[in-house]
Backbone as numpy.savetxt, mean C-alpha at the origin, in Angstrom:
# Nx Ny Nz CAx CAy CAz Cx Cy Cz
36.01 29.94 -23.95 35.53 30.61 -22.76 34.69 29.68 -21.94
35.10 29.54 -20.66 34.39 28.61 -19.78 33.12 29.19 -19.23
32.24 28.36 -18.80 30.99 28.87 -18.22 30.33 27.78 -17.34
29.18 28.04 -16.85 28.54 27.11 -15.91 27.83 26.00 -16.73
27.77 24.82 -16.12 27.14 23.66 -16.68 25.97 23.25 -15.73
25.10 22.37 -16.28 24.06 21.80 -15.38 24.68 20.95 -14.29
25.73 20.38 -14.55 26.51 19.54 -13.48 26.94 20.43 -12.34
27.36 21.70 -12.67 27.75 22.64 -11.60 26.59 22.95 -10.74
25.36 22.85 -11.24 24.13 23.13 -10.48 23.58 21.92 -9.79
24.30 20.77 -9.95 23.87 19.56 -9.24 23.27 18.48 -10.06
23.05 18.72 -11.36 22.49 17.76 -12.22 23.47 17.17 -13.23
23.80 15.91 -13.15 24.79 15.34 -13.97 24.04 14.57 -15.10
23.90 15.14 -16.30 23.18 14.51 -17.38 23.72 13.16 -17.83
25.03 13.01 -17.84 25.62 11.77 -18.19 25.24 10.63 -17.18
25.26 11.03 -15.86 24.87 10.07 -14.91 23.40 9.70 -14.95
22.61 10.69 -15.28 21.22 10.53 -15.44 20.87 9.53 -16.52
21.62 9.64 -17.64 21.41 8.58 -18.68 21.71 7.18 -18.22
22.81 7.01 -17.46 23.24 5.78 -16.96 22.04 5.22 -16.04
21.48 6.05 -15.23 20.38 5.67 -14.31 19.17 5.21 -15.15
18.83 6.03 -16.17 17.63 5.70 -16.97 17.73 4.40 -17.70
18.95 4.06 -18.13 19.21 2.84 -18.90 18.93 1.57 -18.08
18.91 1.67 -16.74 18.62 0.46 -15.94 17.15 0.16 -15.79
16.28 1.12 -16.16 14.83 1.04 -15.82 14.05 0.26 -16.78
14.22 0.31 -18.08 13.29 -0.34 -19.11 13.01 -1.82 -18.81
14.02 -2.65 -18.43 13.67 -4.05 -18.10 12.77 -4.22 -16.89
12.93 -3.29 -15.90 12.12 -3.37 -14.75 10.67 -3.00 -15.03
10.47 -2.11 -16.00 9.08 -1.72 -16.45 8.52 -2.84 -17.36
9.36 -3.35 -18.23 8.85 -4.29 -19.29 8.29 -5.56 -18.61
8.91 -6.05 -17.56 8.45 -7.27 -16.98 7.04 -7.19 -16.34
6.56 -5.99 -16.15 5.30 -5.82 -15.56 4.24 -5.59 -16.61
4.62 -5.44 -17.85 3.62 -5.07 -18.84 2.56 -6.11 -19.18
1.32 -5.70 -19.16 0.22 -6.54 -19.42 -0.26 -6.34 -20.83
-1.17 -7.19 -21.36 -1.60 -7.02 -22.76 -2.13 -5.63 -23.11
-2.61 -4.88 -22.16 -3.24 -3.60 -22.52 -2.13 -2.55 -22.82
-0.93 -2.81 -22.47 0.12 -1.72 -22.67 0.51 -1.64 -24.18
0.54 -0.54 -24.74 1.02 -0.29 -26.07 2.40 0.29 -26.07
3.26 -0.41 -26.80 4.67 0.06 -26.81 4.83 1.45 -27.49
5.66 2.28 -26.82 5.84 3.60 -27.37 7.26 4.08 -26.96
8.31 3.46 -27.57 9.65 3.76 -27.12 9.90 5.25 -27.25
10.46 5.88 -26.18 10.83 7.26 -26.20 9.67 8.18 -26.07
8.45 7.69 -25.81 7.30 8.51 -25.65 7.23 9.41 -24.45
6.51 10.43 -24.53 6.39 11.38 -23.42 5.37 10.99 -22.39
4.64 9.95 -22.65 3.61 9.41 -21.76 3.43 7.96 -22.10
2.69 7.23 -21.24 2.47 5.83 -21.43 1.12 5.63 -22.02
0.95 4.55 -22.78 -0.25 4.23 -23.48 -0.78 2.92 -22.92
-2.14 2.89 -22.69 -2.80 1.69 -22.12 -4.14 1.58 -22.91
-4.38 0.47 -23.58 -5.62 0.28 -24.25 -6.54 -0.52 -23.28
-7.65 0.13 -22.93 -8.55 -0.42 -21.93 -9.04 -1.79 -22.25
-9.27 -2.07 -23.49 -9.85 -3.38 -23.93 -8.73 -4.26 -24.38
-7.51 -3.88 -24.20 -6.33 -4.62 -24.80 -6.13 -6.00 -24.10
-6.71 -6.22 -22.95 -6.52 -7.53 -22.30 -7.61 -8.53 -22.61
-8.49 -8.05 -23.58 -9.54 -8.98 -24.00 -10.82 -8.86 -23.12
-10.77 -8.07 -22.06 -11.97 -7.95 -21.26 -13.01 -6.95 -21.82
-14.25 -7.35 -21.87 -15.27 -6.47 -22.41 -16.01 -5.74 -21.28
-16.19 -4.52 -21.39 -16.95 -3.72 -20.42 -18.11 -2.99 -21.08
-19.27 -2.99 -20.39 -20.43 -2.28 -20.87 -20.33 -0.80 -20.47
-19.93 -0.59 -19.22 -19.89 0.81 -18.68 -18.74 0.91 -17.73
-17.48 0.87 -18.25 -16.31 0.86 -17.38 -16.10 2.17 -16.62
-15.69 2.10 -15.44 -15.36 3.23 -14.63 -13.84 3.09 -14.17
-13.08 4.22 -14.44 -11.68 4.20 -14.04 -11.69 4.74 -12.62
-10.84 4.04 -11.84 -10.64 4.31 -10.39 -9.16 4.68 -10.22
-8.87 5.75 -9.57 -7.45 6.21 -9.37 -7.15 6.51 -7.89
-5.91 6.26 -7.49 -5.54 6.60 -6.13 -4.05 6.97 -6.13
-3.63 7.85 -5.28 -2.28 8.35 -5.20 -1.79 8.38 -3.74
-0.53 8.14 -3.51 0.00 8.18 -2.19 1.58 8.13 -2.25
2.15 8.17 -1.03 3.55 8.10 -0.92 3.98 6.98 0.04
5.20 6.94 0.52 5.67 5.99 1.45 5.84 6.63 2.83
5.87 7.98 2.86 6.02 8.70 4.11 7.41 8.45 4.78
7.50 8.67 6.14 8.81 8.61 6.75 9.34 7.21 6.95
8.70 6.19 6.44 9.33 4.89 6.39 10.59 4.97 5.52
10.66 5.95 4.67 11.87 6.20 3.83 13.06 6.40 4.74
12.86 7.09 5.87 14.01 7.33 6.77 14.56 6.05 7.33
13.72 5.10 7.54 14.21 3.76 8.04 15.05 3.09 7.00
14.56 3.16 5.68 15.36 2.61 4.58 16.73 3.30 4.44
16.73 4.57 4.71 18.01 5.25 4.62 18.91 4.88 5.82
18.40 4.68 6.96 19.21 4.23 8.09 19.81 2.85 7.84
18.92 1.99 7.29 19.32 0.62 7.00 20.16 0.41 5.69
20.12 1.49 4.91 20.81 1.48 3.58 20.22 0.31 2.70
18.87 0.18 2.79 18.25 -0.81 1.97 17.04 -0.21 1.29
17.01 -0.35 -0.10 15.99 0.45 -0.83 15.22 -0.42 -1.74
15.27 -1.70 -1.70 14.58 -2.55 -2.66 13.18 -2.99 -2.28
12.71 -2.55 -1.12 11.39 -2.91 -0.65 10.34 -1.82 -0.51
10.80 -0.59 -0.34 9.84 0.54 -0.11 9.06 0.86 -1.42
9.56 0.42 -2.53 8.79 0.54 -3.74 7.56 -0.27 -3.74
7.66 -1.51 -3.06 6.47 -2.30 -2.90 5.46 -1.56 -2.03
5.95 -0.88 -0.99 5.04 -0.05 -0.12 4.30 0.96 -0.93
5.01 1.61 -1.89 4.45 2.67 -2.71 3.31 2.17 -3.53
3.51 1.02 -4.19 2.43 0.51 -5.02 1.29 0.01 -4.22
1.61 -0.53 -3.06 0.57 -1.10 -2.13 -0.37 -0.02 -1.68
0.23 1.13 -1.27 -0.56 2.17 -0.71 -1.59 2.74 -1.71
-1.26 2.63 -2.97 -2.17 3.15 -4.02 -3.06 2.02 -4.53
-2.51 0.87 -4.86 -3.33 -0.17 -5.42 -4.41 -0.71 -4.50
-4.00 -0.82 -3.17 -5.01 -1.26 -2.24 -6.19 -0.36 -2.07
-5.89 0.96 -2.23 -7.00 1.94 -2.13 -7.95 1.80 -3.33
-7.37 1.63 -4.49 -8.25 1.45 -5.66 -9.10 0.15 -5.58
-8.48 -0.86 -4.95 -9.17 -2.07 -4.83 -10.45 -2.01 -3.99
-10.42 -1.06 -3.03 -11.58 -0.88 -2.13 -12.90 -0.63 -2.85
-12.82 -0.09 -4.14 -14.03 0.19 -4.91 -14.36 -1.02 -5.84
-13.60 -2.07 -5.64 -13.84 -3.21 -6.51 -13.09 -3.18 -7.80
-12.09 -2.29 -7.92 -11.40 -2.09 -9.21 -10.27 -3.07 -9.38
-9.96 -3.44 -10.57 -8.83 -4.27 -10.89 -7.72 -3.31 -11.31
-6.57 -3.29 -10.66 -5.51 -2.40 -11.00 -5.00 -2.62 -12.51
-4.87 -1.52 -13.21 -4.42 -1.54 -14.57 -2.96 -1.20 -14.79
-2.65 0.05 -14.29 -1.27 0.49 -14.44 -0.86 1.46 -13.32
0.40 1.73 -13.21 0.98 2.50 -12.06 2.02 3.42 -12.67
2.15 4.55 -12.13 3.24 5.51 -12.45 3.88 6.04 -11.20
5.21 6.24 -11.20 5.89 6.70 -10.03 6.61 8.00 -10.24
6.88 8.69 -9.15 7.67 9.90 -9.13 8.75 9.77 -8.05
10.00 9.87 -8.49 11.21 9.81 -7.53 11.90 11.16 -7.54
11.98 11.79 -6.44 12.72 13.04 -6.26 13.95 12.79 -5.44
15.21 13.25 -6.00 16.45 12.95 -5.32 17.34 14.14 -5.25
18.35 14.08 -4.41 19.31 15.18 -4.30 20.19 15.20 -5.51
20.65 14.01 -5.93 21.55 13.83 -7.02 21.35 12.55 -7.80
21.75 12.44 -8.95 21.61 11.17 -9.73 22.47 10.11 -9.08
21.74 9.00 -8.79 22.38 7.86 -8.12 21.83 6.59 -8.75
22.46 6.11 -9.89 21.94 4.95 -10.59 21.62 3.70 -9.76
22.51 3.28 -8.81 22.22 2.09 -8.05 21.01 2.35 -7.13
20.90 3.52 -6.51 19.74 3.81 -5.69 18.45 3.79 -6.46
18.42 4.52 -7.60 17.29 4.54 -8.45 16.80 3.17 -8.88
17.79 2.34 -9.30 17.51 1.00 -9.81 16.85 0.20 -8.63
17.35 0.25 -7.39 16.80 -0.47 -6.30 15.39 -0.02 -6.01
15.12 1.27 -6.06 13.80 1.80 -5.76 12.79 1.30 -6.84
13.19 1.34 -8.16 12.36 0.96 -9.18 12.14 -0.57 -9.20
13.24 -1.32 -8.80 13.05 -2.79 -8.69 11.94 -3.12 -7.70
11.84 -2.36 -6.53 10.78 -2.52 -5.58 9.43 -2.16 -6.20
9.38 -1.10 -6.89 8.10 -0.65 -7.50 7.67 -1.68 -8.57
8.61 -2.17 -9.35 8.33 -3.19 -10.32 7.79 -4.45 -9.64
8.34 -4.89 -8.56 7.90 -6.07 -7.81 6.47 -5.85 -7.32
6.25 -4.63 -6.77 4.89 -4.34 -6.32 3.89 -4.34 -7.36
4.25 -3.92 -8.57 3.37 -3.93 -9.72 3.04 -5.41 -10.10
4.02 -6.26 -10.08 3.79 -7.71 -10.38 2.78 -8.25 -9.37
2.95 -7.89 -8.12 2.06 -8.43 -7.03 0.57 -7.86 -7.21
0.54 -6.63 -7.71 -0.80 -6.04 -7.93 -1.47 -6.40 -9.26
-0.63 -6.96 -10.15 -1.14 -7.22 -11.50 -1.27 -5.96 -12.34
-0.50 -4.98 -12.02 -0.57 -3.71 -12.71 0.71 -3.52 -13.50
0.60 -2.84 -14.62 1.75 -2.47 -15.46 2.46 -1.22 -15.00
3.71 -1.24 -14.85 4.42 -0.08 -14.58 4.66 0.66 -15.85
3.81 1.70 -15.99 3.64 2.35 -17.39 4.62 3.45 -17.61
5.15 4.00 -16.55 6.06 5.13 -16.65 6.43 5.74 -15.36
7.15 6.77 -15.38 7.55 7.51 -14.18 8.39 8.73 -14.49
8.79 9.38 -13.40 9.53 10.61 -13.50 10.60 10.61 -12.41
11.84 11.05 -12.73 12.87 11.16 -11.77 13.31 12.67 -11.81
13.24 13.29 -10.61 13.54 14.75 -10.54 14.83 14.87 -9.63
15.81 15.59 -10.09 17.01 15.89 -9.35 16.92 17.31 -8.80
16.89 17.44 -7.50 16.70 18.77 -6.91 17.65 18.89 -5.73
18.83 19.23 -6.00 19.85 19.39 -4.89 19.54 20.48 -3.95
18.79 21.47 -4.38 18.44 22.55 -3.47 17.35 22.23 -2.51
16.56 21.20 -2.80 15.40 20.80 -1.98 15.73 19.69 -0.99
16.66 18.78 -1.38 16.95 17.64 -0.62 18.45 17.66 -0.26
18.80 17.16 0.94 20.20 17.07 1.31 20.72 15.77 0.69
22.00 15.63 0.61 22.64 14.49 -0.06 22.19 13.17 0.63
21.77 12.31 -0.21 21.33 11.04 0.31 19.82 10.94 0.55
19.11 12.13 0.57 17.68 12.13 0.72 16.94 11.90 -0.61
15.70 11.42 -0.45 14.90 11.23 -1.65 13.42 11.18 -1.20
12.54 11.22 -2.11 11.09 10.96 -1.75 10.46 10.17 -2.92
9.31 9.49 -2.59 8.67 8.62 -3.55 7.17 8.99 -3.50
6.54 8.97 -4.65 5.13 9.15 -4.73 4.75 8.40 -6.07
3.42 8.08 -6.05 2.95 7.34 -7.26 1.37 7.36 -7.32
0.88 6.82 -8.38 -0.56 6.67 -8.44 -0.84 5.45 -9.31
-2.02 4.92 -8.97 -2.55 3.70 -9.67 -3.85 3.99 -10.31
-4.13 3.44 -11.47 -5.39 3.45 -12.10 -6.00 2.06 -12.28
-7.18 1.86 -11.88 -7.84 0.61 -12.03 -9.13 0.70 -12.79
-9.81 -0.34 -12.99 -11.09 -0.32 -13.73 -12.10 -1.29 -13.07
-13.36 -0.85 -13.17 -14.43 -1.67 -12.64 -15.70 -1.34 -13.40
-16.50 -2.40 -13.71 -17.80 -2.21 -14.32 -18.64 -1.34 -13.39
-19.35 -0.36 -13.92 -20.04 0.55 -13.02 -21.16 -0.16 -12.11
-21.72 -1.17 -12.79 -22.69 -1.91 -12.02 -22.17 -2.84 -10.93
-20.74 -2.91 -10.94 -20.11 -3.73 -9.94 -19.26 -2.99 -8.91
-19.39 -1.63 -8.91 -18.74 -0.83 -7.97 -19.17 -1.29 -6.52
-18.16 -1.31 -5.77 -18.26 -1.63 -4.23 -18.21 -0.31 -3.52
-19.40 0.34 -3.23 -19.38 1.75 -2.74 -19.97 1.94 -1.38
-20.36 0.79 -0.70 -20.92 0.87 0.65 -22.46 1.08 0.71
-23.08 1.29 -0.50 -24.52 1.58 -0.47 -25.36 0.40 0.03
-24.83 -0.76 0.00 -25.57 -2.02 0.41 -25.37 -2.36 1.82
-24.52 -1.68 2.59 -24.28 -1.97 4.02 -25.60 -2.00 4.76
-25.80 -3.07 5.58 -26.95 -3.15 6.37 -26.63 -3.72 7.74
-27.51 -3.48 8.69 -27.34 -4.14 10.07 -27.26 -5.60 9.96
-26.30 -6.16 10.65 -26.11 -7.66 10.58 -25.04 -8.09 9.70
-24.50 -7.24 8.81 -23.37 -7.57 8.04 -22.17 -7.94 8.90
-21.38 -8.72 8.46 -20.18 -9.19 9.15 -18.88 -8.52 8.56
-17.85 -8.34 9.41 -16.61 -7.84 8.96 -15.57 -8.94 8.91
-15.10 -9.21 7.66 -14.04 -10.18 7.46 -12.77 -9.38 7.25
-11.75 -9.66 8.13 -10.54 -8.93 8.04 -9.39 -9.84 7.56
-8.55 -9.28 6.74 -7.42 -10.02 6.18 -6.15 -9.50 6.85
-5.25 -10.42 7.30 -4.06 -10.09 8.05 -3.10 -9.16 7.30
-2.52 -8.28 8.04 -1.43 -7.43 7.53 -0.11 -8.12 7.60
0.87 -7.59 6.92 2.23 -8.10 7.00 3.04 -7.46 8.15
2.37 -6.53 8.86 3.08 -5.81 9.91 2.57 -4.42 10.01
3.53 -3.45 10.18 3.18 -2.09 10.30 2.67 -1.40 8.99
2.99 -2.04 7.88 2.75 -1.54 6.57 3.49 -0.15 6.43
2.78 0.89 6.10 3.54 2.20 5.85 2.93 3.36 6.59
2.35 3.10 7.73 1.75 4.15 8.46 2.27 4.28 9.90
2.26 5.51 10.37 2.72 5.72 11.83 4.19 5.73 12.00
4.97 5.89 10.94 6.44 5.75 11.10 7.07 6.93 11.77
6.46 8.08 11.91 6.96 9.15 12.73 6.96 8.77 14.17
5.87 8.05 14.58 5.78 7.64 16.00 6.77 6.40 16.14
6.79 5.53 15.21 7.69 4.36 15.23 9.14 4.84 15.43
9.59 5.81 14.63 10.94 6.23 14.65 11.24 6.92 15.97
10.25 7.69 16.52 10.46 8.37 17.79 10.68 7.34 18.95
9.81 6.33 18.90 9.93 5.31 19.96 11.19 4.48 19.88
11.42 3.94 18.60 12.51 2.99 18.47 13.90 3.61 18.46
14.07 4.71 17.74 15.40 5.30 17.50 15.72 6.38 18.58
14.68 7.19 18.88 14.93 8.36 19.73 14.78 7.93 21.17
13.64 7.32 21.57 13.43 7.08 22.98 14.18 5.84 23.46
14.15 4.76 22.68 14.80 3.50 23.06 16.25 3.42 22.65
16.66 4.33 21.68 18.04 4.40 21.34 18.54 3.16 20.55
17.69 2.48 19.93 18.05 1.30 19.08 18.60 1.71 17.72
19.36 0.76 17.08 19.82 0.95 15.81 19.18 -0.05 14.85
19.34 0.13 13.60 18.67 -0.84 12.64 19.29 -2.21 12.74
20.47 -2.37 13.34 21.12 -3.74 13.34 20.80 -4.44 14.69
20.10 -3.74 15.63 19.83 -4.44 16.92 18.75 -5.55 16.67
18.86 -6.63 17.43 17.90 -7.67 17.31 16.55 -7.30 17.96
15.44 -7.87 17.43 14.21 -7.74 18.05 13.73 -9.20 18.38
13.76 -9.50 19.69 13.52 -10.89 20.10 12.08 -11.30 19.66
11.08 -10.36 19.78 9.72 -10.73 19.42 9.56 -11.15 18.01
10.29 -10.63 17.05 10.10 -10.94 15.58 11.22 -11.87 15.13
12.25 -12.05 15.88 13.40 -12.85 15.40 14.21 -12.19 14.28
14.12 -10.95 14.14 14.75 -10.16 13.07 15.42 -8.95 13.64
16.13 -8.31 12.79 16.74 -7.04 13.25 15.71 -5.93 13.28
16.00 -4.79 13.89 15.10 -3.60 13.87 14.78 -3.25 12.41
15.85 -3.11 11.67 15.68 -2.74 10.19 14.77 -3.66 9.48
15.02 -5.00 9.61 14.25 -5.99 8.89 12.77 -5.92 9.31
12.58 -5.76 10.58 11.24 -5.66 11.14 10.44 -4.49 10.60
11.15 -3.31 10.65 10.42 -2.15 10.26 10.23 -1.92 8.71
11.13 -2.64 7.98 11.04 -2.51 6.49 10.24 -3.64 5.83
9.57 -4.44 6.60 8.62 -5.46 6.04 7.64 -4.69 5.13
7.61 -5.07 3.88 6.71 -4.36 2.93 5.22 -4.45 3.20
4.51 -3.49 2.80 3.01 -3.51 2.93 2.48 -4.64 2.06
1.54 -5.33 2.56 0.92 -6.40 1.78 0.04 -5.84 0.71
0.08 -6.44 -0.48 -0.77 -6.05 -1.61 -1.86 -7.07 -1.76
-3.11 -6.62 -1.67 -4.29 -7.50 -1.50 -4.99 -7.73 -2.90
-4.50 -7.17 -4.03 -5.20 -7.17 -5.23 -5.61 -8.58 -5.70
-4.68 -9.46 -5.80 -4.91 -10.74 -6.37 -5.95 -11.60 -5.56
-5.72 -11.77 -4.25 -6.73 -12.52 -3.46 -8.11 -11.85 -3.46
-8.13 -10.51 -3.31 -9.45 -9.87 -3.27 -10.15 -9.87 -4.58
-9.44 -9.75 -5.68 -10.10 -9.80 -7.00 -10.65 -11.22 -7.22
-9.86 -12.23 -6.83 -10.37 -13.65 -6.89 -11.65 -13.84 -6.08
-11.63 -13.31 -4.92 -12.75 -13.29 -3.96 -14.01 -12.62 -4.63
-13.80 -11.47 -5.24 -14.86 -10.78 -5.90 -15.48 -11.56 -7.08
-14.64 -12.32 -7.74 -15.12 -13.13 -8.84 -16.20 -14.09 -8.34
-16.01 -14.61 -7.12 -16.96 -15.60 -6.53 -18.05 -14.98 -5.69
-17.78 -13.91 -5.04 -18.72 -13.41 -4.09 -18.98 -11.90 -4.21
-18.88 -11.29 -5.26 -19.01 -9.89 -5.44 -20.39 -9.37 -4.86
-21.40 -10.04 -5.10 -22.73 -9.56 -4.63 -22.84 -9.54 -3.16
-22.03 -10.43 -2.48 -22.07 -10.44 -0.99 -21.25 -9.39 -0.38
-20.26 -8.82 -1.18 -19.31 -7.80 -0.54 -20.02 -6.43 -0.69
-20.24 -5.82 0.46 -20.95 -4.54 0.52 -20.05 -3.29 0.63
-18.87 -3.54 1.19 -17.85 -2.42 1.32 -16.48 -3.05 1.65
-15.44 -2.25 1.37 -14.07 -2.74 1.67 -13.26 -1.54 2.11
-12.34 -1.82 3.08 -11.51 -0.71 3.59 -10.02 -1.22 3.65
-9.18 -0.34 3.14 -7.76 -0.51 3.29 -7.31 0.21 4.56
-6.80 -0.49 5.52 -6.57 0.02 6.88 -5.24 0.71 6.88
-5.20 2.11 6.78 -3.99 2.83 6.76 -3.98 3.78 7.91
-3.41 5.02 7.74 -3.37 5.94 8.84 -4.74 6.17 9.46
-4.83 6.23 10.76 -6.12 6.37 11.44 -6.65 5.08 11.97
-5.96 3.99 11.61 -6.34 2.63 12.23 -7.70 2.19 11.70
-8.17 1.13 12.46 -9.43 0.53 12.13 -10.63 1.49 12.24
-10.75 2.22 13.31 -11.94 3.02 13.48 -12.16 4.06 12.40
-11.08 4.85 12.12 -11.30 5.99 11.18 -11.50 5.43 9.78
-10.79 4.33 9.39 -10.88 3.87 7.98 -12.28 3.16 7.78
-12.83 2.56 8.86 -14.16 1.90 8.66 -15.32 2.87 8.88
-15.18 3.81 9.71 -16.29 4.76 9.97 -16.65 5.50 8.66
-15.71 5.86 7.83 -15.96 6.60 6.63 -16.87 5.89 5.64
-17.04 4.59 5.90 -17.91 3.74 4.98 -19.34 3.74 5.40
-19.65 4.16 6.61 -20.92 3.90 7.24 -21.99 5.01 6.88
-23.18 4.62 6.70 -24.29 5.62 6.64 -24.56 6.16 8.07
-25.41 7.12 8.23 -25.57 7.85 9.53 -26.24 7.02 10.61
-27.05 6.03 10.23 -27.75 5.23 11.19 -27.14 3.93 11.58
-25.94 3.63 11.14 -25.28 2.36 11.48 -23.95 2.55 12.06
-23.53 1.58 12.95 -22.27 1.57 13.56 -21.58 0.19 13.33
-20.39 0.09 13.85 -19.65 -1.16 13.71 -19.10 -1.52 15.15
-19.21 -2.82 15.45 -18.74 -3.37 16.68 -17.59 -4.38 16.33
-16.42 -4.20 16.79 -15.29 -5.05 16.56 -14.84 -5.76 17.80
-14.71 -7.07 17.76 -14.24 -7.88 18.87 -12.74 -8.07 18.74
-11.97 -7.33 19.58 -10.51 -7.38 19.43 -9.90 -8.72 19.86
-10.73 -9.55 20.45 -10.19 -10.87 20.87 -10.21 -11.86 19.79
-10.77 -11.54 18.64 -10.93 -12.45 17.57 -9.67 -12.73 16.68
-8.70 -11.96 16.98 -7.39 -12.09 16.23 -6.26 -11.72 17.17
-5.06 -12.13 16.78 -3.83 -11.83 17.55 -2.94 -11.06 16.67
-2.72 -9.79 16.99 -1.76 -8.92 16.14 -0.42 -9.53 16.12
0.32 -9.31 14.95 1.68 -9.82 14.88 2.60 -9.22 15.96
3.66 -9.92 16.28 4.52 -9.53 17.43 5.07 -8.13 17.35
5.22 -7.57 16.13 5.81 -6.22 16.06 4.98 -5.23 16.82
3.62 -5.36 16.88 2.83 -4.45 17.59 3.01 -4.50 19.07
3.06 -5.65 19.57 3.35 -5.84 21.10 4.68 -5.29 21.44
5.68 -5.53 20.57 7.00 -4.98 20.84 6.99 -3.49 20.88
6.37 -2.85 19.87 6.41 -1.40 19.85 5.60 -0.88 20.99
4.48 -1.44 21.32 3.64 -0.95 22.41 4.36 -0.99 23.76
5.15 -2.04 24.06 5.78 -2.08 25.31 7.12 -1.24 25.26
7.72 -1.12 24.09 8.94 -0.37 24.05 8.77 1.05 24.36
7.67 1.62 23.91 7.36 3.03 24.08 7.52 3.61 25.58
6.58 3.17 26.39 5.40 2.48 26.04 4.41 3.40 25.30
3.59 2.76 24.41 2.60 3.47 23.66 1.19 2.97 24.23
0.35 3.90 24.59 -0.99 3.49 25.12 -1.75 2.65 24.11
-2.50 1.69 24.64 -3.23 0.68 23.79 -4.16 1.43 22.85
-4.90 2.42 23.37 -5.88 3.14 22.46 -5.13 3.88 21.35
-3.88 4.33 21.64 -3.12 5.07 20.63 -2.60 4.06 19.57
-2.30 2.88 19.96 -1.91 1.79 19.05 -3.02 1.58 18.00
-4.22 1.42 18.51 -5.31 1.18 17.62 -5.73 2.38 16.78
-5.39 3.59 17.26 -5.71 4.85 16.56 -4.74 4.99 15.40
-3.42 4.56 15.51 -2.43 4.88 14.55 -2.14 3.75 13.60
-2.14 2.53 14.11 -1.70 1.28 13.33 -2.85 0.42 12.94
-2.52 -0.52 12.00 -3.58 -1.44 11.50 -3.78 -2.60 12.51
-2.84 -2.77 13.46 -2.88 -3.86 14.47 -3.14 -5.24 13.94
-2.63 -5.47 12.74 -2.63 -6.82 12.20 -3.72 -7.03 11.20
-4.58 -6.04 11.02 -5.62 -6.18 10.03 -5.43 -5.13 8.95
-5.01 -5.58 7.80 -4.62 -4.64 6.74 -5.68 -4.27 5.78
-6.79 -5.22 5.72 -7.81 -4.97 4.73 -9.08 -5.69 5.29
-10.17 -4.89 5.29 -11.41 -5.35 5.91 -12.54 -5.32 4.89
-13.29 -6.40 4.83 -14.53 -6.41 3.92 -15.72 -6.47 4.81
-16.78 -5.77 4.46 -18.07 -5.78 5.00 -18.95 -6.64 4.19
-19.43 -7.78 4.65 -20.05 -8.71 3.74 -21.40 -9.16 4.36
-22.27 -9.73 3.47 -23.50 -10.27 3.93 -23.17 -11.43 4.96
-23.92 -11.43 6.03 -23.62 -12.36 7.05 -23.66 -13.84 6.58
-24.51 -14.16 5.66 -24.59 -15.50 5.18 -23.38 -15.93 4.43
-22.63 -14.96 3.90 -21.40 -15.32 3.08 -20.13 -15.14 3.81
-20.19 -14.75 5.09 -18.94 -14.47 5.82 -17.88 -15.55 5.84
-18.46 -16.80 6.15 -17.48 -17.95 6.22 -16.90 -18.29 4.85
-17.73 -18.18 3.79 -17.23 -18.43 2.45 -16.20 -17.44 2.00
-16.37 -16.14 2.34 -15.43 -15.10 2.08 -14.11 -15.32 2.79
-14.21 -15.63 4.06 -12.95 -15.98 4.81 -12.26 -17.18 4.25
-12.94 -18.22 3.84 -12.31 -19.35 3.22 -11.67 -19.09 1.86
-12.26 -18.14 1.07 -11.72 -17.69 -0.15 -10.36 -17.08 0.06
-10.26 -16.21 1.09 -8.95 -15.59 1.37 -7.96 -16.62 1.84
-8.36 -17.55 2.61 -7.42 -18.55 3.13 -6.83 -19.43 1.99
-7.54 -19.56 0.86 -7.05 -20.32 -0.31 -5.76 -19.71 -0.84
-5.54 -18.40 -0.54 -4.36 -17.66 -1.01 -3.28 -17.59 0.00
-3.42 -18.41 1.07 -2.40 -18.51 2.11 -2.43 -17.31 3.07
-3.50 -16.53 3.10 -3.56 -15.38 4.02 -4.47 -15.74 5.14
-4.15 -15.20 6.33 -5.08 -15.32 7.47 -6.20 -14.34 7.37
-7.34 -14.81 7.82 -8.55 -13.95 7.78 -9.43 -14.33 8.94
-10.13 -13.36 9.52 -11.01 -13.61 10.69 -12.27 -12.86 10.46
-13.32 -13.36 11.10 -14.57 -12.65 11.23 -14.46 -11.81 12.53
-14.33 -10.53 12.44 -13.92 -9.69 13.67 -15.07 -8.90 14.19
-16.17 -8.76 13.53 -17.22 -7.91 14.06 -18.39 -7.91 13.15
-19.29 -6.99 13.45 -20.60 -6.81 12.64 -21.07 -5.37 12.62
-21.98 -5.12 11.69 -22.53 -3.79 11.57 -23.82 -3.88 12.45
-23.96 -2.75 13.26 -25.07 -2.71 14.22 -25.87 -1.45 14.05
-27.16 -1.40 14.40 -27.94 -0.19 14.37 -27.38 0.77 15.37
-27.56 2.07 15.12 -27.17 3.08 16.18 -26.24 4.16 15.58
-25.44 4.72 16.44 -24.54 5.80 16.10 -23.50 5.44 15.08
-23.23 6.35 14.14 -22.24 6.14 13.11 -20.86 6.23 13.73
-20.38 5.09 14.25 -19.11 5.02 14.97 -18.62 3.52 14.93
-17.36 3.42 15.23 -16.71 2.11 15.36 -16.33 1.90 16.81
-16.88 0.82 17.41 -16.60 0.44 18.74 -15.63 -0.71 18.87
-14.60 -0.60 19.54 -13.64 -1.77 19.72 -13.79 -2.26 21.10
-14.10 -3.56 21.21 -14.38 -4.08 22.53 -13.51 -5.38 22.72
C-alpha cells in the first residue's frame, strides 16, 4: 500500500545526508584546542581552559546576527561562498567590542529544499570567516522549509561566543573628554543597508550584477558582495599591547557612525568627528551619485569606510593607529570626545 513520504512534503532525506557529508571537513579546519570531539553529538563541546589560557574571572560574551538582504545580491549573482564570511563578521565583531576573544561560532541555515552544493558553498564561507576570527565552527543547523521559502531562497543566522577576563572588559566606563577616536577602514558596504542598495542599484538604475562599476573596477555583483571585514585578530593584538588605553569600541553597522558611537557615551559627553580625515572607498561615492542618495542619509545608513572605531586615551592614539597598520589595515584618528550633549557631530 502506497502512502506519503517526507520527500513528497519537500524534504529529501537522502539528499540531506549528501549535504551533511560535505560539512565536517569545513568545520574541522576551524577547530581550536578548546574543542572536544564528539562525533554524532547533539551539541558542540568547548573546554574554556582547553587552549591553555588561565582566567581568574572569565566572562562569556555572545552576539547573534544575520546577513540581511545582502543574500538577495548573492542569489542574483549566483555566488554563495562569501556571505558566510559576512555572517561570522557581524557576530564576531560585535563580541570583540567588549574586548572578548572569539571562541566558537554556530550557524543556522534555512532553505526551501536540500541543495548540497549551495549548502557547501555557504558553510565554506562560514568556515573561512571562523578562520579569520580565530573561532571554531562548533556546529550548526540546516532547516528545510519548502512552505516558508520559495525555491532558491534561503536565510542565514548565527551566533558567536567569546571570552574576556572580567577585569579587562571594555565597557565604555573609562571614556573621558579628550579621548581620541581611532577608526579602522572597512572593506566596503559590509552587510548593512542592502535594502537601500538594491533599490538604488537594481530598481532605480536598472543595473545587473554583471554590469561594470567604473569607480571600483569590478562588476556590480563583485562590488556588492565584498565580504565584511573581520577585525578580531588585529584588534586582539592591539589589546595585548594597549588594553588600558582603550576605553570603548564600536562595530559600525546599521545606523552608521552616529548611532553606533552614541550608544557608548555617558550623558555628559559627546563626540566630534572630522569627516575630512579619511576618504571613503569608491563604492560609497558611486552609490551616492547613482541614487542619488543624500549625503546625510549615506552617513546615517552606511559605515562610510569606517568599519570599527576605538575610543582611546589621547596619549595612546598614535600608537594604537600604528598597531593597526602593522596588520596591513588603514586607520585614522578621526575625532575626539568632547564635553556637552550626548550626541555625535559630523563636521
